[in-house]
N, C-alpha and C positions, 0 to 999 in steps of 0.2 A: 388528697384523690378523690377520696370516695363522697368526701365528702363536699366534692365542689362537680360531679356526676353527678349524685342523687338532689342538687335543692336546687337546679332549673328542671328536672325533672318530675319533682312536688310540685314547681312554682306549675308547668304545664297543665300540669290536674286542679288543678288549682283554674287555672284558666277557661280549664275544657267546666271545668262543675259553672260558673260566672255561663258562659257560651250557653252550654243547658237551659239554664234560671233562663236567658231572654232571645232561646231560640223562636224562630215564624215557628206555629202551627202547622202552614197551607203555603202556598204557591204568596209569593209577593207582585211587586214591580218589574218588570224592566224582563232583564233574560228569563226570568225563573221558571214562567210559565213554558215557555220557550224549549228550557232546556231540562225539564218535567214528562214532556206528552216526546222526543226526542230520545229519553232517556228508556219510557218506555215502550219504545215502539222500537227501538236501535233504529232511528231514524238520523237524520244528518240534519247540526240545527244551522245556525250563520258561519260564513266564513271568517275563521279559518275549517269549519267542521269539526275541530276538537275532536277526536274518534277516540283520547287516550280516555278524556276526562268522560264520555259517552260508558265507554265495555267497563272502567274501572268503577262509577255508579251504577250502573247493572249489574254485577257481580253484587255489588255492596247492596243493591236492595234485594237481592236471594233470602239474606242474614237477615234480615232488620224489619222490611215492609212488611209482615207480618206480625211482627208484636207494634210497632209504632203508626203504621198507614206510609203510605209511599212516600208524597210532596214528605212529613217530617223526616220520613228514617232519609232523603237525601238530603235535608238540611241537615238531622245530624252530620254525616258523613263533612260536610265541610266544619261544621264546629270539630272533630275531635283534625284533620287536617290541619289546620292553626294552632289549634294545645297542638300537636307533636309539632307545625312548624318550632313555634314559639320555642317551642322543648329543647329543641334543638341552637335556636340563634344564643338562650341561656348557658347550653353546653361550651359555644363554642368562645363565647366572653370571658366564661368563667376559666376556660382551659388557659387562654389569651391572656390577661389578667392576673391567670395564679390567684382569683380572689371570689371566693363562692357566693358573696353579696352583690358584685358585681352582672354574676352570672343568673340573680335572682334579679334585678333593675332593670337589665336588658331583658330579658322572659318577659314583662312585666309593663316597661313602656313598650315593644314591641306591641304587646297582644289586647297592649287597652286603648289602641291607636283607633283613630272614630271610623277607618276604611274598613282592618280592618276585622274587627268589633263587627263590622255590615254585613260584612262579606260568609264571616263565622254565621253568622248566623239567619241562615235563606240559598236555593240552591243557586250556587256560584261558581264560576270556576277558578276564578279568584282564586281563592280558597288550597282550592289542589295545588297552582303554578305556585303559590307560597311556599307550600309543602315540599311538591318540586326541588324549588329555590336552593331552600335552606339542607335540605339531601342531599345536591350539591356543592353548595359550599364546605357542608362536614370532609365530601371523599375528597375534591379537595388540598384540602388539610391534612386530612389522614395522606394522601400520597406525598405532599412533601415533606412533611412530618417524616412517614419513615422512608421517601426516597421506593420503595417499593415501584415495578412497571403495571401490577397487576391495579392497582389502585389507578394508578394512570387513564388503566385503559379502557380502568369503569369510569370517569367523570367525562373522559370525551363519548364517551358509551351515551354517558344520559344525557350532555348537551346533543345529541345527536335525535333523539326518543321525547325533547322539548315539543321541538317542531310540529311529534303530533296529542299536546299537550295543546299549549297554551302559546305565543310567541313572548309573553307578558314573565311565562319561567325562564328566557333569557336575555335576562334585564344582569344577572348575575352572573355572567362566561364570562366577564374582562377580571372581576370576584377572581373565583373562579382558576383562570389558568395564573390569577397573579402569586395565590397562594398554591398552585399543582409545583409549582418553580424552584418557590422560596422555601428552603432550608430551614438547619438551627442552626447552623450558622454564620446564617445575616447572608450571603451567596445562591446569584440565584444558578437553576442547579435545575439539570433533568431528569427525575427519577427514571433511571432504565435496570437500576437493582433486582432481584426475585428469594422470595420468601426460602430456603432451604428444606431439603424435604423433614428432619429433625426440629424444624420450628427457629432453629439461629435465624438471626441476621444476618441480612449478607454484607462484608469484607470491603473496600472497593467499590463502594455503592452508585457511585453520583459522581460526572465529575461538573463545572462549570461552565456556561452555555458559552461562554469563550477558551478556554477550551478543547472544549466538543468543534468549536468552527475552526481551529488552527490547526485537529487533527484532519480534521475537513481538506482542508486546505492542501497541507501537505501530505496525502495521494501522491500527488504528479513526485513533488520534491523526491517522495522516502524512493519512489521507483529509477527516477533517473540516479538518484545517487547511491543505491543498493547496483544499477551496470557499472556506475563506473569503479565501487571498490571493487568488483567480481574480476576487472579488468586492468586493474593496478595489485588484485593478487596473484592473473598472470604473469603478470611481468617480470616478481619477483621470482618467482618459481623458474621461470625464465630464462632473469638473472644467474637465480642460482647454478639451473642447472651449468649455464654456458662457463661456470667457473669452476663449479664437477669437473666438467671434461677438458678446460684446459691443466689442472694441477694433473691429473689421472692423465692426461697425454692420451682419455680413449677417442676414438675419433664420433666424427656427429651419426655415423649411422652404428653408429652402437645403441642397441633393445635400449628402453628405458628401467627394464628390472635391473640390467648391469650397471646402468650409471649410479643408479640410486646407490649399491652397496661400493663405489669408484666413492661416490662421491662419499659416506661417511667413512671410510680411509681415511679419504683423502681432507673432507676439515674433520675429524677429531685431533687435539691439538698433536706438539710434538710432547714427547718423552724424553727429558733428558735425563742422561746418564749419571751418575752421581758421583760425585771429583774423590 
């Protein structure tokens, strides 16, 4: 288990070194200059605006711009985000395939693609959107494996937060939904469990979607069935009371407490004297 987790992390670190060595020293073509100007002034770039990317990059520049320069520091953010996203992809594949080599190959293949590599070396929103999508997949996979509702709610929150980053981050939403409702047993289920205060896993934590639909559908039937059961019980009580009155010879105006005692006497099994 430790090997399957650590191998993709080392692969992500190796990819980060490669991105560092091939990092653009300053402003590149297309949207890089616009994003750098917006980050520096906390401005608004072209639609859809990418406000979350601007805020994250501005906070990053406070830490690393004095060391590497402003443009190179923002380019370094793209490299770090892409390497972290590739490490998450590797860890997911290592767990799904139960093989560390599969995770390493997945991280290398995803990180060495020309589009991913290009966005990892310049100021571009797609690098952070790639990391965001990988985090969303990891959270959704955790929700599906554990069945805990808190991971499912976090996945839904990340889906909403993706709008403020970039629309490309929401490409993975269908896959995230499938991972979130897929349990270890292979059934589609809604994560509804909660972890106990002592850290124990919840019992009876999930039910299949088909079962949930049945429960919702039968709510009306349940109420009508309950009323029928109550009426049937009342009828039976009335019959027993009339039987007690007939056997004991008590009039119908006798109080309920007296009739109960009479019923107790009259319904007792008869005693036979020994011969």
